[in-house]
N, C-alpha and C positions, 0 to 999 in steps of 0.2 A: 804260623808266626812264632812257633816255639823253637827253641834250640836246646839240645841235650848233649851231654858229653859223648854220647854214642853216635851223634850225627856228624857226618863229615860235610864240610862246606862244599858247595857245588863248584866244580872246576870248569871254567869257561876260558875261551881265548880272550886276549885283550880286546878284540873287536866286539865281543859279546858284552864285555863289561861296560863299554861305552859305545853306543851306537853311532856317535859322532866322531869317534877317535880317528877314523880314516879320512876326515875332512879337515883340511888345513885351516889354520887360523886366518890365513889370508882370504880363504873362501867365505869364512864366517864373518870376517871383518871384526873380530873381537880379540881383545887381549884378556889378561887375567885380572883386570881391575874390576872389583865387585860392582861398581856403578855401571859397568858396561852391560850388565845382565838385567838392568831394570828397563828392559824394552817392552814395547806394547805388543804382546803376543796376539792381541785381538785383530791386528792388521793382517794376520795370515788368513787369507780368504779361502773358504771351502765352498763347494756347491751346496745349495740349501738341502739337497737330499743325500748328501754324502755322509758316510759313516766314519770318516776321518781314519781310514785304515793306517795311514802313516804313523799314527801315534803309537800303536801297539802297546807293549808292556811299559815302555818309557812314558806313555801318556797317562799312566795310572798315578794319581797323586799319592796313593797310599800303597806302596809296593807290598805284595803278598809274601808269605814265607815260602818254605819249601813246598812245592806242589808235588803231590803224590803222583799225579799224571804229568809227565814232563811236558813243558811248553817249548815249542821250537822257536827259540829267540831269533835265530837267523831269519826264519820265515816272517816273523812278526816285524822285524826291523827292516825287512827288504823294502818296504814302502816308505822308509824314512826319506824326507826331502833332502836334497843334496845341498841346499842353501837355506839360510834363514834371514829374513829381513829384520833389520834392527832399527829401532827408533829410540832416540834418546829421551830421557825424562825431562820435561821442562823444569827449569829451576825457578820455581815460584816461592816467594816468601810470604807465607800465610801464618799469622800468629794464632796460636791455639787459644781456646777460650780461657778466660780468667779463672784462677783457682784460688780459693781462700788460703791464707797462711795457716800452717798446721800448728797446733798447740801441744803436740805430744812429741816426745823424743824418738828418734829412729832406734836408739838403743833398746828401748822397751819392746819395740816390735821385733827387732832382730833377736832379742833374748828369747822370745817366744816362738822362734822358728820351729816348725814341726819337725819331729825326728825323721819323718819320711823324706823331708826335703834336704836333709843333711847327708844322706847316705850316698855311697858310691857303689852299692851292691850290684850284683850281676844276676839276680834272679830272673827267670824267664817270664814271670807274671808280675803285674802291678800289686797284686794282693800281698806279696811278700813285704811290702812297705819300704822299699828301697828308693822311693822317689820316682825312679823310672824302672825300666826292665831291660833285660839283655836284648840287644838287637838280634835279628834273625840271621842265621849263618848259612842259609841255603837249604836245599831239600835233602832228605835222607833217601838213599837207595836201598836201605835195608828194612825199614819199617814204615807203615803208612802214617800219614798225617790225618788231620781232621777231614781233609777233602777226600780221603780214600773211601770213606763211606758214602760219599755223595755221587750217585751215578751220573754220568755225563750223557745227556740226551741232546743230540744235535738236530732237534726238530725245528730249530729256528724260532721258537716261541718261549724263550727262557726269560723274558723280561729284561734281557741285557743288550738288546739291539733296538734301534729306533723302530717305533711302530710304523709298519708300512701303510701307505695310503690305501684306503678301502676302494675297491672297484665300484663302478656305478651300479652294477647289478646287486652287489652286496648292500650298498646304501639303500637301494630301492626296496630290497627285501626286509630291511630293518624297520621301515615305515611304510607299510602298504597303504593304498588309498582308502581301504575300508577302515583302518585305524584312524586316519586323518578325518574321514567323514564322521566317524563316531565322536572324535574330539570336538569338531565344530558344533555338532548337535548338543553335546554335553555343555559346552561353553555357553550356548544360547540358553539352555535350561538353568545353568548356574547363575547367570547374570539376572535372570528373572527372579530367582530365589533371593539373591542379594539386593534386589531392587535398585541396581546401578544402571546408569545411562551407558549404553553400549556404543554410543557414537564415536568415542575416542579409543575404543578397543581395536587394536590392529592385530589381527590373527595372521601369522605367517602363512604364506602359500604352501601347498603341498611340496613343491620343489625346495623351498626354503627349509621346511621342516625336515626333509630328508637330509639336507646338508648339515643341519644342526645335530641331528641324531648321529649321522656319520662322524661328525667332529667329536662328539661325546665319546663314541666307542674307539676312536683313534687316539685321543689324547687323555681323557679323564679315566676311562675304563681300565686301561692297563695298570694304573696306579692304585685304584680303589675298585677292584672287580667284585662288587657285591651283587651286581645284576648278571644274568646269564644272557649273553648275546645271542646264542643259538635259539632261545625261546622268547626273545624280547618282542618279536612281532606279535605273537599270541598274547603275551602279557600286556602289552600296550593297547591292544585291541579290546581287552577286557577291562582295563582301567585307564581312563583318559588322563587322570592326574599324573600317572607315571610318565606317560608320553610327554605331557606338558613340562614336567620337571626336567626330564632328560633334554628336551629341546632347549630349555632355558639355559642349562649348563653349557650345551653346545654352542648356543648363540654368543655366550660370553667368550668362548675360546676362539671364535672367528675373528675377534678384534675388529669388528666393523665400526667405522666412525659414524657419529650421528645416529646411533641406533638406541640411545638410552630411553627415549620416550616409549618406543615400541616394547622394549624389555620391561620397563616399569609397569606398564598396564597389564602385561601378562603376569608379571611377578606379583602384583597386588591381587589379581584374580586367583592365582594359585594359593597365596597365603590365606585369603579369606575362605576359600573352599576347604583347605586343610584344617583351619581352626574350627570351622563349622562342623567338621566330621571328627574333631578331636584327634587328628592324626591317625585315623583308622581305628580308634578305640572309643566309639561313641558310647557314653554311659547309659544305663537303663533309666528311663524317665518313668517314675512311679506315678500312676494316675490315681492311686488309691489314697489311703489315709497318710497324710504327711507326718503324723505322729507315730509311725511304725517304729517299734522298739528295735534297738540293736541286739543282735543275737551273738553272744561270744562264740568264737570258733568259726563263724561264717565270714566270707570275704566282706571287707568294709565297703567295697565298691563293686557293683554288678554291671555287666555290659550287656547291651541289647543283643549283640552278636559278637562272636570272637573277633578280635582286632584284625583288620584287613592288612595283610602283609604287603601288598603292592602299594596301598596308600601310605603305609609306614615307610616304604622305600622312597616314595616321592617326598615325604616329609623330611627324610634325612637330607636329600638334595636341597630342599628349601631352606633348612636350617644352615647348611653349609654356605649357601648364597648370602643369607642374612649375616652370618658371622663374619664373612670376608667382604662385606659391602663397604665398610668404612663409614657407615652412617650410624650415629649413636642410637637413634630410636630403633633401627633394625637390629642392632647388636643386642639391645635390651630385650627385644622380642625374641631373639634367638635364645637368650638366657632363659626366658619363660618357657618357650616351646621345647627346650631341652628336657624339661621335666616330663612333658607329655611323651616324648620319644622313649625316655627311660621307663616310664610307667607302662607304655604299650609293650616294650621289650620284656619287662618282668611279667606282664599278664600273659604273654605268649610263651613264656619260659624258653626264650630263644637261646639263653646261655646256660641252661641247666639240664641239658639232655644227658642221657645215660649212654655210656660207651656201648653197652650191649644192644641198645635200641637203635644204634646208628651203624653197627657193624654190617659190612656187605661182603658176601662171598663172591669174589670176582672170578671170572673165567669165561670161557666161550659159551658155557651153558647157563650163564646168569640170565634169569628171566627178565622180560621187559618190565613187569610189575615191580620187581626188586630195584631195577635201575631207576624207574620213575620215583619210587619212594626215596631212594638215595639222593636224587636231584633235589627233591622237595626239602629234605633234611639239610642238605648242603646249602641250599638257598636260605633256610632259616638260620643256620649257623653264621653265614656271611652277613646277613642282615643284622643279627645281634652283635656281631663283632664290629661292624662299621659304627653302630651306635656307641659301643664301648670305646672305640677309637676316637669318635667325635667328642665324647666326654673327656678323653685325655687331651685333645686339642684345646678344649676350653681351659683345662688346668694349666697348660704351659704357655698358652698365648695370652690369656687374660688373668692368670694367677687366681683362678676361681677354685673353690673347693669341689672335689669330685663328687658326683652323684652315684657313681658305680665304683666299687672297690675292685682291686685286682682279683680277690677271691670270688667275685661274682661271675667271672668267666670260667665256669666249670666245664663247659663243653669241650669237645675236641677241636683242634685247630682246623681251619679250612684246608682241604686237599689242594693239590697243585691245580693251577688254572687250566692246564691242558686237559686234565681229567674231567674237570667241571664242564668244559665246553664240548668235549668229544668223548662220549662214554665208551667208544670203541677202544680207546687207549686202555681203559680198565679191563675190557673183555680180553684183550690180547696180552694183558699183563705187563705192558710197557711201563706203566706206573701203577702204584697201589694207593688205595684211599688212605688218608691219614687216620690213624687210630690213637693219637697221642693228645692229651689235654694240654691246655696252656700251663697249668702248674707243673705237670710232668715234664714238659719241654723245657721250662725254666730250670728245673732241677738238673736235667741233662746238661744244659749249657753251663750252669754254675759249678756243678760237681765234677762232671766228666770232661768239661771243656770241649764238647763236641756238639754238633747241630743235628737234630733228627732229619731223616731223609724224607723225600717225597713231599717237601713243603714248597709252596710257590712264594712269589714275592710278597703277596698280601700277608701271608703268615709271618714272613720275615719282618715286615713293618710292624705287625702286631707284637712280635717278640721284642723288637727294639723299644716300643712304647711300654711294654710290660717291665722291661729292665729299668727304664726311667721311673715308672710308677713305684716299683718295688724299692728302688734306692731312695726315692723321695719319702716314702712311708717310713723307712728305717731311720733316715736322718731326722725326721720329725719326731719319731718315737724316742730317739736318743736324747732329745732336748728335755724330756721329762725325767727327772732324776729317779723317780720311783721305778721306772722301767728298767733301770740298771742297778737298783739297790736290792740286796739280799735281805729278806726279813729276818730280824733277830730280836731277842728279848732285851738286849742291852740298849741302854740309852746311848745315842751317838750325837756328836756335834754336827749340826747341819750348816755347811758353809753357805756363802752367798749364793743367791739364785743364779742359775745359768742364763745366758741370753735367751730371750723369748723366741727368736727366730734362728734358723740354721746358721751355723758359724763355719767359716772357711779359713783354715782347715777344720774338719769336724772336731768336736770337743772330746770325744771318747775314742779309744783305740778300736773298739768294735765298729763304730760308725766309719772310721777311716778305712778299716779293712773291707767293709761292705762297699764303700765307694770305689776302692781299688779293684775289688772283684767285679764290679759293674763294668769297669773299663776293660777287664779281661774278657768278659762275656761279649761286649761289643766288638772286641778284636776277633773273637770266634766268628761272629756274623760277618765281619768285614773280610775275613779270609775267603769265605765262600762267595761273597759279592765280588771280590777282586778276581776270583777264578772265572767268573762269568764275564767280567770286563776284559780279561785277557783273551777269552775265546771270541769276543766280539771286536777284536782289534783295537781295544782301548776305549770303546764307547761306554760311558758311565751311565748306568740306569738309575732310576730315581731313588732306589734304596740307599745309594751312596749318600745322598743328601740327608736322609733320615739318620744315618749313622753318624755323620758329622754333627748334626743338630742335637742328637742325644748326648754326645760328649759335652757340647757347649752348655746345655741345660743342667747337666749333672755337676760339672766342674766349676761353674761360675756363679757368683751371687747375683742372680738376675734382678731380684728386687732392689738390692743396694745400688746396682749400676743404673737401673731405671730411675730410682729416686735421685741419684746424683745427677743424672742427665736432666731430669725435670727441674731441679733446683738450680743447676748451672744455667739452664735456659732462662730462668726467672731473674738472673742477674741484670738483664736489660730492663726489668720492670721497676717501678718506683720503689724506693727503699721500704716504705711502710707495708708493701705487699709481699715482701720476701720473708722466707722462713730460714733465717741463717742457721738456727740450731739444727734443723733437719738437714741442711746442706753439710754442716760440719759432721754430723753423725754418719751420713752416707759416705762422706769423704774418708772418714776414719775406717769404716768397714771396708772400703775399697782398698785402702792402703794395707789393711790387715790381710787382705787376700793376696795382693801383689807381693808382699814381703814374706809373710809367714807361710803362705801356700804357693810359693813361687814355682815349684815344679809343675803342679797341676795347672797353675795359671798359664805357664808357657805351653803346656800341652793343649789347653783350650784355644790359645792363640793359633797354634798350628791348624787346628780343625776349623777355626774361623776362616783362615786363609785358604784352606783346601776347599771350603764351601764356596768361596769366591771363584776358585778355579772351575768348580763344577758348574756353577750357574752361568759363567761366561761362555761355556762351550756346550753344555748339555741341558740348557733350560727347556722345560716342557710346559711352562705356565701352570704348574701345579698350585693348588691352594696352599701348599706348605712353603712355597718359595718366598712370598713376600715377608712373612715373619722370620724365616731363616736368614734372609739377607739383612733385615732390620736388626735382629739381635746380634748377628755376627759383626755388623758395623758398629753397633753400640759397644760391644765388648772390646773390639779392637781400639775404638776411640778412647774408652776409659783406660785401658791398659797403656796405650801410648801416651795419654795425658799424664799418667803417673810416673813415667820413667825418668822425667827430668825434675821431679820434686826432690827437695833436699833429703827427705827421709829415705827415699829409694836410692838416691845417689850415694848416701852414706852407707847404706847396706851393701851396695855393690862394691864399694871400696873396701869395706871390712871383710867381705868374703872373697875378694880377688886373690888369686894366687898365680900359679903357672898358666901361661897362655894356652889356649886350646887350638887345635887345627881340625877343620878349617875355621877361620876367624869370622866367616860370614856364611849365610845361607839365604835362599829365596823361598819364603814361606808358601807362596802360591804357585810353586812349580813342582813337578814330580820330585819327591824326596825319598832317598834311600832310608830305610828304617834305622840304620846305624846312625845316620845324621840326625834323625828325629830324636833318638834317645840322647844323643850328645847335646842337642839344644835343650831338651827337657832338664838335664842335669846341670849343664854349664852355660845355659843361654845368656846369663848375665855378662859373659865374656865374649859374646858373639854379636855381630851386627846382623839384624834380621831385615830383609828387604821384601817389599810387596810391589808388584807391578803398578805403575802410575802413582805410587806413594813414596817409594824409596825406603830409606832406613826409618823404621818406626820410632827410633829414639830421637829423630830430628824434631825441632820445635814446630815445624810446619806440618808434621805428619798427621796430627789429629784432624786438622781441617781438610787435608787431602783424603783421609779415610772417610769422612762424612761426604765429601764430594763423590767419591767412588761408590759409596753405598747408594746415594741418590741416583747415580747413573745406572746402577744395576737394577734398582727398583723401577726406573723408567723404561727398562727394557733395552737400553743402549749402553754399550761399554765405553763410548766416547762421545757424550752429548756436546752440542755446541753451547756457548754461553747463552744464546737466545733461548734454546730449549730448556736450559736450567731455570730461566726466569719465567717461562710460560708453561709450567707443568700442567696447568688446567687443560691445555690443548692436547696433551698426551692421552692416547686411548689406552687406559689401564684395563687389564683383563678382569680383575675382580672388584676393584674399587678401594680396597684397604691399602693399596700401594700409595694412594694419594695422601692418606693419613700419615703413613710412615715418612714419606718424602717431606711433608710439611713440618713434621717434628724435627727431622734431621736438618732441614734448612734453617729453622729457628735456632737450633743448637749451634750451627756454624756461624 
């Protein structure tokens, strides 16, 4: 995604520049009216098992830069459909929610416009502080790009293609009857220990259990591969809690109606068993003197046995289910049990391994014993990393304080998933085990603007969250004036205190540069992700969603937007129950972001819309999708609600100058990077459209945005009015979707 003076733009024929250029307007039934493009792309039907080859590179919502390995555009565009069905957008008039009158002048906000938002620079990176960056000019034929160091393995298991359906024999081998029999016996023993009545406990049949386990490894495992599928049959035979937890996740992904009672009974049994065992780290029960003295230097808590890694893995899946259940009591339990997961992780030292202790000399003569030790260590690393990642999910979904710091992840990153599942790949040297730690990988991305090789999608997701956590920590640190003050013996004047929470734009140049640098690092990861998308004919894997979500969380004042939405929703309540001052404060902070941080605000809007594009076409029912849809909807709604306010209109008029071309763009369609940067810099002069919403500046746009967010959360891109009113009958995958839908409906 970089451009330098030495790089020549790629030369293509006009047909390559526009894959639809050889199709007449009559065939498309379109003219150049911008409203003609607000059609419903979701009416383009594809087979359920299709990979949508026709999309090709043009189907990538974030076009990559110069590829070091050339992509045959003609081949990728060969499957492009010769016609497109067009559906007009209904002209509905829906009034946006009421907004309080502002008591501050637009001039004060405009005067404080960040310097980075005034620039028209052409630096190739955001960190230069020019508001945007230079668009990409094509690939260089003379020197390699970031992708040149990434080997291309066409084994088909790159994480960039849809997960194939597992064959029956593979599903059967994942859950052998011996493991199921052991599970039934363990459940009977556990219910006796808990003293519960087993009459209402519905244990799935062996066939149902096989289906659930197969569904887990087809849908959940490719995104969060902290278990090893090749050894799961043995692992689940030795630990029934792991088999039960995997089956519970798989049953949710089957989306079977009227199965909640069966799930609830199994869920309760699993939770009680895990809590009784302290999530695999059962403490020592001292039978001697209760007045035993504390000995300095010794561990404050002793364990009867080393924590059980497989029970800990089952606990991770249980906390994931509770966190995304949408039930308040279960989410509170998840917050409590998170402490136990972190404590067990620290007790096992899962994230503090030494590089020398994990090194593996690969080759044809690598011993079986060495391979087994490497698999055990890789499993420990992946288990520790999934706990660290789960802690990060608590941070950005619930705005909770982290229990694990970024510095706690001292171990090396997980190796590529192919190596983990098939050690023969290591023996033959097709892939190498990863030997780079998380801090070292972050330094490589920030400083060298490159991505380490031989990393799988799990490591990419970890790095994305590490960039978010690092940026958040720096922005919070910059809020403390002492962190940026140089000690001196001279007395100095101490000005008014800075705001207690993060400001948008950041209050210090250092914080602004770190935020810009985070955007550059996410671009580096996005380049590699898009190369995989291109190789899979346009299919976007789940890492793309994490990349868009990371930009949204870094660039937007999530707390202020959530507070503004909560208090706007309360306008329907009795006057004595409203908190008008909190609404005014949140509204002012939101205007501060839209006006003074306008370039980054528009960049976040692009990523919200790109996230819509991804979920509409490539949803995999991941645990990350409900929150991603919800927060993207909330950000779009808040931004659209502000565009017609007097302060924003006055700012737009004051900064208006020469018209830009093009005068409009479609945010949730594939966008050329040059157009992206034009919108980031001059978006106040352009009309921005979203499918089924239209121009986001229209007064009816906020209500339509909420409606579209509800539809995406319900798993349907075009729900009927009856479906909108009867959301309780919808079979939600995780349960948290119902909470988000209820909030958005009240807001509308």
